[in-house]
C-alpha positions as CSV (number, residue, x, y, z in Angstrom):
1,M,-47.9,152.6,56.2
2,A,-50.2,155.5,55.4
3,E,-53.9,155.1,56.0
4,A,-56.9,156.8,54.6
5,Q,-57.8,160.0,56.4
6,P,-61.5,159.8,57.2
7,Q,-63.1,163.0,55.9
8,G,-66.7,163.5,55.0
9,T,-68.0,160.1,56.2
10,G,-71.5,161.5,56.5
11,R,-71.9,160.4,60.1
12,Q,-74.3,162.5,62.1
13,D,-73.5,164.1,65.4
14,P,-74.7,161.6,68.0
15,G,-76.5,164.5,69.8
16,K,-78.5,165.3,66.7
17,A,-79.3,161.9,65.3
18,A,-82.7,161.0,66.5
19,G,-83.3,157.7,64.7
20,G,-82.7,155.6,61.6
21,R,-79.5,154.2,60.2
22,S,-77.2,157.2,60.9
23,A,-78.4,157.4,64.5
24,Q,-77.6,153.7,65.0
25,L,-74.1,154.0,63.7
26,A,-73.5,157.1,65.9
27,H,-74.9,155.3,68.9
28,T,-72.4,152.5,68.6
29,G,-69.5,154.8,68.9
30,L,-67.6,152.7,66.4
31,R,-65.5,154.2,63.7
32,P,-66.5,153.4,60.1
33,G,-63.9,152.5,57.4
34,W,-63.5,152.2,53.7
35,T,-64.3,149.3,51.4
36,T,-61.8,147.8,49.0
37,G,-63.8,149.4,46.2
38,A,-63.3,152.9,47.6
39,C,-59.6,152.2,48.0
40,A,-59.3,151.0,44.5
41,T,-61.2,154.0,43.2
42,A,-58.8,156.4,45.1
43,A,-55.7,154.5,43.9
44,S,-56.8,154.4,40.2
45,T,-57.8,158.0,40.3
46,A,-54.4,159.0,41.6
47,A,-52.6,156.8,39.1
48,Y,-54.5,158.1,36.1
49,T,-54.0,161.7,37.2
50,A,-50.2,161.1,37.3
51,L,-50.4,159.3,33.9
52,L,-52.0,162.4,32.3
53,G,-50.5,165.2,34.5
54,G,-47.2,163.8,35.7
55,E,-47.9,164.3,39.4
56,F,-49.7,162.1,41.9
57,P,-52.4,163.9,44.0
58,D,-51.7,163.1,47.7
59,P,-54.0,162.9,49.4
60,V,-56.5,161.9,46.7
61,T,-60.2,162.8,47.3
62,I,-63.1,160.8,45.8
63,T,-66.8,161.1,45.9
64,L,-68.8,158.0,47.2
65,P,-72.2,157.0,45.9
66,K,-73.9,158.8,48.8
67,G,-72.0,162.0,48.3
68,Q,-69.3,161.7,51.0
69,T,-65.9,162.9,49.9
70,P,-63.1,161.1,51.9
71,S,-59.4,161.7,51.2
72,F,-56.8,158.9,51.0
73,A,-53.1,159.1,51.6
74,L,-51.0,157.3,49.1
75,A,-48.8,154.5,50.5
76,V,-47.0,153.9,47.2
77,E,-46.7,155.5,43.9
78,E,-44.7,154.9,40.7
79,L,-44.8,156.6,37.3
80,A,-43.1,154.6,34.5
81,P,-40.8,156.3,32.1
82,G,-42.6,158.0,29.2
83,R,-45.8,157.7,31.2
84,T,-46.5,154.3,29.8
85,A,-48.1,153.3,33.1
86,A,-48.7,154.7,36.6
87,M,-49.3,152.9,39.8
88,A,-50.7,154.1,43.1
89,G,-51.6,152.2,46.3
90,V,-53.8,152.9,49.3
91,V,-53.9,151.0,52.6
92,K,-57.3,149.9,53.6
93,D,-58.6,151.2,56.9
94,A,-61.7,149.2,57.9
95,G,-62.3,151.4,61.0
96,D,-63.5,149.4,64.0
97,D,-64.8,146.5,61.9
98,P,-62.9,143.2,62.3
99,D,-62.4,143.0,58.5
100,V,-59.7,140.5,57.3
101,T,-58.6,143.1,54.6
102,H,-57.9,145.8,57.2
103,G,-54.4,147.1,56.6
104,A,-54.2,145.5,53.1
105,L,-52.4,147.5,50.4
106,V,-54.7,148.0,47.4
107,R,-52.9,149.0,44.2
108,A,-54.1,150.3,40.9
109,T,-51.9,150.3,37.8
110,V,-53.3,152.3,34.9
111,R,-52.1,151.9,31.3
112,P,-53.2,153.8,28.2
113,L,-55.2,152.0,25.6
114,P,-56.2,153.0,22.1
115,A,-59.0,155.5,21.7
116,G,-62.4,153.9,22.0
117,S,-61.3,151.1,24.2
118,G,-63.0,152.4,27.3
119,V,-62.0,151.2,30.8
120,V,-60.8,147.6,30.9
121,F,-60.4,145.9,34.3
122,R,-57.7,143.4,35.0
123,A,-57.0,141.2,38.0
124,G,-53.5,141.8,39.3
125,P,-51.7,139.7,42.0
126,G,-54.0,139.2,45.0
127,V,-57.3,139.9,43.2
128,G,-59.4,136.9,42.2
129,T,-61.0,135.8,39.0
130,V,-64.5,134.5,38.7
131,T,-64.5,130.8,37.6
132,R,-68.1,129.7,38.4
133,P,-71.6,131.2,37.4
134,G,-74.0,132.7,40.0
135,L,-72.0,135.9,40.8
136,P,-72.8,139.4,39.5
137,L,-69.8,139.0,37.1
138,D,-69.3,136.8,34.1
139,V,-67.0,133.8,34.3
140,G,-63.4,134.8,33.5
141,E,-63.9,138.4,34.8
142,P,-61.7,139.9,37.5
143,A,-63.5,139.9,40.8
144,V,-64.1,143.7,40.8
145,N,-67.7,144.1,41.6
146,P,-70.2,146.3,39.6
147,V,-70.4,149.3,42.0
148,P,-66.6,149.7,42.4
149,R,-66.3,149.4,38.6
150,Q,-68.8,152.2,38.1
151,M,-67.1,154.3,40.8
152,M,-63.8,153.9,39.0
153,R,-65.3,154.6,35.6
154,E,-66.9,157.8,36.8
155,H,-63.7,159.1,38.5
156,L,-61.5,158.2,35.6
157,A,-63.9,160.0,33.2
158,R,-63.5,163.2,35.4
159,V,-59.8,163.0,35.3
160,A,-59.9,162.5,31.4
161,E,-62.1,165.6,31.1
162,R,-59.8,167.6,33.4
163,Y,-56.8,167.1,31.2
164,G,-58.5,166.6,27.8
165,G,-61.5,168.9,27.9
166,A,-65.2,168.3,27.9
167,G,-66.2,165.0,26.3
168,A,-62.7,163.4,26.7
169,A,-62.9,159.7,27.4
170,A,-60.8,157.5,29.7
171,D,-59.4,154.7,27.5
172,V,-57.3,152.8,29.9
173,E,-56.5,149.4,31.4
174,V,-56.9,149.3,35.2
175,E,-55.2,146.5,37.0
176,I,-56.2,146.1,40.6
177,S,-54.0,144.2,42.9
178,V,-53.8,143.5,46.7
179,D,-50.6,142.7,48.4
180,H,-50.8,139.2,50.0
181,G,-54.4,139.1,48.7
182,E,-54.3,135.4,47.8
183,E,-53.3,134.5,51.3
184,I,-55.9,136.8,52.8
185,A,-58.6,135.3,50.6
186,R,-58.1,131.9,52.2
187,S,-59.9,133.4,55.2
188,T,-62.9,134.4,53.1
189,W,-65.6,132.4,51.2
190,N,-64.0,133.3,47.8
191,P,-62.4,129.9,47.1
192,R,-65.8,128.1,47.8
193,L,-67.6,130.5,45.5
194,G,-65.2,129.9,42.7
195,I,-63.3,133.2,43.0
196,L,-59.7,132.0,42.6
197,G,-56.4,133.7,43.0
198,G,-57.3,136.4,45.6
199,L,-59.8,138.8,47.0
200,S,-62.9,140.5,45.6
201,I,-63.0,144.3,45.3
202,L,-66.3,145.1,47.0
203,G,-68.6,147.8,48.3
204,T,-71.9,149.4,47.5
205,T,-71.5,152.6,49.4
206,G,-67.7,152.8,49.8
207,I,-68.0,152.8,53.6
208,V,-67.5,149.8,55.9
209,V,-70.0,149.9,58.6
210,P,-68.4,148.4,61.7
211,Y,-70.2,145.7,63.5
212,S,-69.7,144.9,67.2
213,C,-72.4,142.4,68.1
214,S,-73.3,144.0,71.5
215,A,-73.0,147.6,70.3
216,W,-75.0,147.0,67.1
217,I,-77.8,145.0,69.0
218,D,-78.0,147.8,71.5
219,S,-78.3,150.3,68.6
220,I,-81.2,148.3,67.2
221,R,-83.0,148.4,70.5
222,R,-82.5,152.1,70.6
223,G,-83.9,152.4,67.1
224,V,-87.1,150.6,68.1
225,D,-87.4,152.7,71.2
226,V,-87.1,155.9,69.1
227,A,-89.7,154.7,66.6
228,R,-92.1,153.9,69.3
229,A,-91.6,157.2,71.1
230,A,-92.3,159.0,67.8
231,G,-95.6,157.1,67.4
232,R,-94.5,155.0,64.4
233,R,-96.7,152.0,63.9
234,H,-94.8,150.6,61.0
235,V,-91.0,150.0,61.1
236,A,-88.6,148.3,58.6
237,G,-85.6,146.2,59.5
238,C,-83.2,146.3,56.6
239,T,-80.0,144.4,56.0
240,G,-78.2,147.3,54.3
241,S,-78.5,150.6,52.5
242,T,-79.8,149.2,49.3
243,S,-82.7,147.4,51.0
244,E,-83.3,150.5,53.1
245,K,-83.9,152.5,49.8
246,V,-86.3,149.8,48.6
247,A,-88.3,149.8,51.9
248,V,-88.6,153.6,51.7
249,A,-89.7,153.6,48.1
250,L,-92.4,151.0,48.7
251,H,-93.6,152.1,52.1
252,H,-92.7,155.8,52.3
253,L,-91.3,155.4,55.8
254,P,-89.6,158.2,57.6
255,E,-86.0,157.9,58.8
256,D,-86.9,157.2,62.4
257,A,-88.9,154.1,61.3
258,L,-85.9,152.5,59.7
259,L,-83.8,149.9,61.6
260,D,-80.4,149.0,60.3
261,M,-80.8,145.4,61.1
262,G,-77.6,144.2,59.3
263,D,-77.1,140.5,60.1
264,F,-79.0,140.6,63.4
265,A,-82.5,139.5,62.4
266,G,-82.9,137.8,65.7
267,A,-82.2,141.0,67.7
268,V,-84.9,142.9,65.8
269,L,-87.5,140.2,66.2
270,K,-86.8,139.5,69.9
271,Y,-86.9,143.1,70.9
272,I,-90.0,143.8,69.0
273,R,-91.6,140.8,70.6
274,R,-91.2,142.6,73.9
275,H,-91.8,146.1,72.6
276,P,-94.4,145.5,69.8
277,V,-95.2,147.8,66.8
278,E,-98.3,147.2,64.6
279,R,-96.2,146.2,61.5
280,L,-92.6,145.1,60.7
281,T,-91.3,145.0,57.2
282,I,-88.1,142.9,56.8
283,C,-86.2,143.8,53.6
284,G,-82.9,142.4,52.5
285,G,-81.0,140.4,50.0
286,F,-82.4,137.1,48.7
287,A,-79.5,135.1,50.0
288,K,-79.5,136.6,53.5
289,L,-83.3,136.2,53.8
290,S,-83.1,132.6,52.7
291,K,-81.0,132.1,55.8
292,L,-83.8,133.6,57.9
293,A,-86.3,131.4,56.1
294,A,-84.2,128.4,57.1
295,G,-84.3,129.4,60.8
296,H,-81.0,131.3,61.2
297,L,-81.3,134.5,63.2
298,D,-77.7,135.6,62.7
299,L,-77.3,136.2,58.9
300,H,-73.5,136.9,58.9
301,S,-71.6,134.8,56.4
302,A,-69.2,133.6,59.1
303,R,-72.0,132.2,61.2
304,S,-74.6,130.9,58.7
305,Q,-74.6,129.8,55.1
306,V,-77.1,129.7,52.3
307,D,-78.5,126.2,52.3
308,K,-79.1,125.2,48.7
309,G,-80.7,121.9,49.7
310,F,-83.3,124.0,51.7
311,L,-83.8,126.1,48.6
312,A,-84.3,123.0,46.5
313,E,-87.0,121.8,48.8
314,L,-88.7,125.3,48.5
315,A,-88.4,125.1,44.8
316,R,-90.2,121.7,44.8
317,R,-92.9,123.3,46.8
318,G,-93.2,125.9,44.1
319,G,-93.6,123.3,41.3
320,A,-90.0,122.6,40.3
321,D,-89.3,119.2,38.8
322,E,-86.5,116.9,40.1
323,A,-84.1,118.1,37.5
324,L,-84.5,121.7,38.5
325,A,-84.5,120.9,42.2
326,R,-81.1,119.1,41.8
327,A,-79.7,122.0,39.8
328,V,-80.8,124.4,42.6
329,A,-79.2,122.1,45.2
330,E,-75.9,122.1,43.3
331,A,-76.0,125.9,42.4
332,N,-72.8,127.9,43.2
333,T,-74.7,130.7,45.0
334,G,-78.2,131.6,46.2
335,L,-78.4,134.1,43.2
336,A,-77.7,131.2,40.8
337,A,-80.5,129.2,42.3
338,L,-82.9,132.2,42.0
339,Q,-81.9,132.6,38.4
340,L,-82.5,128.9,37.6
341,C,-86.0,129.1,39.1
342,A,-86.9,132.4,37.4
343,A,-86.1,130.8,34.1
344,A,-88.5,128.0,34.9
345,D,-91.2,130.3,36.3
346,V,-90.8,128.9,39.8
347,P,-91.3,131.7,42.3
348,L,-88.5,131.0,44.6
349,G,-88.1,134.5,45.7
350,D,-91.8,134.6,46.9
351,L,-91.4,131.3,48.6
352,V,-88.3,132.5,50.5
353,A,-90.1,135.7,51.5
354,A,-93.1,133.8,52.7
355,T,-91.1,131.3,54.7
356,A,-89.0,134.0,56.2
357,R,-92.1,135.8,57.3
358,D,-93.5,132.7,58.9
359,E,-90.2,132.1,60.6
360,S,-90.3,135.6,61.9
361,L,-93.8,135.2,63.2
362,A,-92.7,132.1,65.1
363,V,-89.9,134.1,66.8
364,L,-92.4,136.8,67.7
365,R,-94.5,134.1,69.6
366,G,-97.9,135.7,69.1
367,A,-96.8,139.3,69.7
368,P,-99.3,141.7,68.1
369,V,-97.2,142.4,65.1
370,A,-97.9,141.9,61.4
371,V,-94.9,141.0,59.3
372,D,-94.2,141.3,55.6
373,V,-90.9,140.5,53.8
374,I,-89.3,141.8,50.7
375,C,-86.4,140.1,49.0
376,I,-84.1,142.0,46.6
377,D,-81.2,141.2,44.3
378,R,-77.9,143.0,44.4
379,A,-79.2,145.7,42.1
380,G,-82.0,146.5,44.4
381,M,-84.7,144.8,42.3
382,V,-87.5,143.1,44.2
383,V,-87.3,139.4,43.5
384,G,-89.7,138.1,46.2
385,R,-92.5,139.4,48.5
386,A,-94.7,138.1,51.2
387,E,-97.7,140.2,52.2
388,P,-98.4,141.2,55.8
389,R,-99.5,138.4,58.1
390,G,-100.1,138.6,61.9
391,P,-100.3,136.1,64.7
392,G,-104.1,135.6,64.2
393,D,-103.8,134.8,60.5
394,A,-103.9,131.3,59.1
395,R,-100.5,130.1,58.2
396,Q,-99.2,128.5,55.0
397,P,-97.3,125.3,55.3
398,G,-94.5,126.0,57.9
399,P,-90.8,126.4,57.4
400,L,-88.9,123.4,56.1
401,R,-86.5,121.7,58.4
């Protein structure tokens, strides 16, 4: 089957990348791939182009949120008689990442709707439906996440304008399906999260960053070395591109002070313990950092899970009554627990940040490093912060066990 052709991935030349996220990726020597969201965007763009123009573009080029312009070969295409529907499919190439969806065929079927309908998303075979609260989508919605939805809307609007002139709108139903997606989803956490019937269409940047534990940890160490050699006294370990943006906005850090921590919090802390900097900011999603607060140093979903019982104990520490604590313990996701506490004015985000900071200081074992922590939600909004604290500062009540 045809695979996406990697063009415009935005990777820097390893010889030119001095530090930061791009340098880490280049240093690993691993090939990045494409998210299911990028594949769905390419497939829906090709299908809508055929619906309006009669021909499928192949390859089809899209623009990712950071400006990269990859091109994707079509694996399947079909235009219904009378142009009542068009379907295109792209095979997902996850690069060197051990992604369970690598090689999956992502299809988009586009059908016209009455003027003013906008873009309506449907879950086709192999794409799940949200059945429980606590996710960034309403119950009953197809499991096509917000960023891929926005990517598709933007690309479909461009196609509409290309064929209908300035101001033309895309009024279509977009059905996303994944061949054998329901079977593949059994190897993910979707069923436990209440996403039933198949996979989620995911991605915030469109690019799958490959993770080899040894290569990525080595790249983290290189990032620390580069920052120290450049005289940086403040570095930030970030779980992804969204948290990196938040750290830069709040602390105005240069690129070579940014460490793409990913899931490897322990690798950052242990290396900085041996090679200290004056200040370390840890910034990441609330759910991931709740794992760090609970004592996990590997934050990958396959190796650690959000402990809602632990969050319930933190909520009690923050003033939650027993009814709220029980609701937190029974919440579907960490986000749902956070929302419950926010509604009751219980600062769960701040409590997670403070506990993650103290856990980090414990791993640093007295190294002369001050640590602060920033928790964000999926939209990049700050939902919890802990101010800098070093080894000589008095500690709050320690992490819960």
